[in-house]
C-alpha positions in Angstrom: 2.0 -11.7 15.7 2.9 -9.5 18.7 3.7 -6.7 16.3 0.1 -6.9 14.9 -1.3 -6.8 18.4 0.9 -3.8 19.3 -0.1 -2.0 16.2 -3.8 -2.6 17.0 -3.5 -1.5 20.6 -1.6 1.6 19.5 -4.5 2.4 17.2 -6.9 1.8 20.1 -5.0 4.2 22.3 -5.0 6.9 19.6 -8.8 6.5 19.2 -9.3 6.6 22.9 -7.3 9.7 23.5 -8.8 11.5 20.5 -12.3 10.9 22.0 -11.2 11.9 25.5 -9.5 15.1 24.4 -12.3 15.9 22.0 -14.7 15.7 25.0 -12.5 17.7 27.4 -11.1 20.3 25.1 -13.9 20.4 22.5 -16.5 22.4 24.4 -14.1 25.2 25.5 -12.7 25.4 22.0 -16.3 25.5 20.5 -17.2 28.3 22.9 -14.0 30.2 22.1 -14.7 29.8 18.4 -18.2 31.2 18.9 -16.8 34.1 20.9 -14.3 34.8 18.1 -17.1 34.7 15.5 -19.1 37.2 17.6 -16.2 39.6 18.1 -14.7 39.4 14.6 -17.9 39.2 12.5 -20.5 40.6 14.9 -22.6 37.4 14.7 -25.5 36.9 17.1 -24.1 34.8 20.0 -26.8 32.1 19.8 -26.7 32.0 16.0 -22.9 31.4 16.1 -22.6 29.0 19.0 -25.3 26.5 17.9 -23.7 25.5 14.6 -20.3 25.3 16.3 -21.6 23.1 19.0 -23.4 20.9 16.5 -20.1 20.4 14.6 -18.3 19.6 17.9 -20.9 17.1 18.9 -20.8 15.4 15.5 -17.1 15.1 15.5 -16.9 13.9 19.1 -19.7 11.3 18.5 -17.8 10.0 15.6 -14.6 9.7 17.7 -16.4 8.0 20.5 -18.1 5.6 18.1 -14.7 4.6 16.8 -13.6 3.7 20.3 -16.7 1.7 21.2 -16.6 -0.2 17.9 -12.9 -1.0 18.0 -12.4 -4.5 16.6 -10.7 -7.0 18.9 -7.3 -7.9 17.5 -7.9 -11.6 18.2 -11.5 -12.3 17.1 -12.5 -9.1 15.2 -15.7 -8.5 17.3 -16.2 -5.0 18.7 -14.1 -4.6 21.9 -16.5 -2.5 23.8 -17.0 -4.4 27.0 -14.5 -2.8 29.3 -11.1 -4.5 30.0 -11.7 -7.8 28.2 -13.3 -8.9 25.0 -16.7 -10.4 25.7 -16.2 -13.0 22.9 -12.7 -14.3 23.2 -11.5 -12.9 26.6 -8.5 -11.0 25.3 -7.6 -8.4 27.9 -7.1 -4.7 27.0 -3.5 -4.2 25.8 -2.7 -7.9 26.0 -0.3 -9.3 23.5 -0.7 -12.5 21.6 -0.2 -15.7 23.6 1.5 -18.7 21.9 -0.9 -21.6 21.1 1.6 -24.1 22.4 3.2 -23.4 25.8 6.3 -25.1 24.6 6.8 -22.4 22.0 7.2 -19.7 24.7 
């Protein structure tokens, strides 16, 4: 069971860092892409940056949505309450706890 939790938390970290890097690096890359389009194809600056930014916003919103709607490994409800599941109380990155303390 710990392996399932570890796999779920690994997936959560990948989702989280994808959204963070998309936010931090996405805007500079979008502007660089717009500048490239302007220099290479002589597009109007406004006409080239607006579609690029719209694509960036859509991709980042999708990545952020995947983080906020991440299912709790224990109960399956969206784990979007911070550091603990609001339904079952599972802490962020916590592994499975045995049901019987004698099993530990």
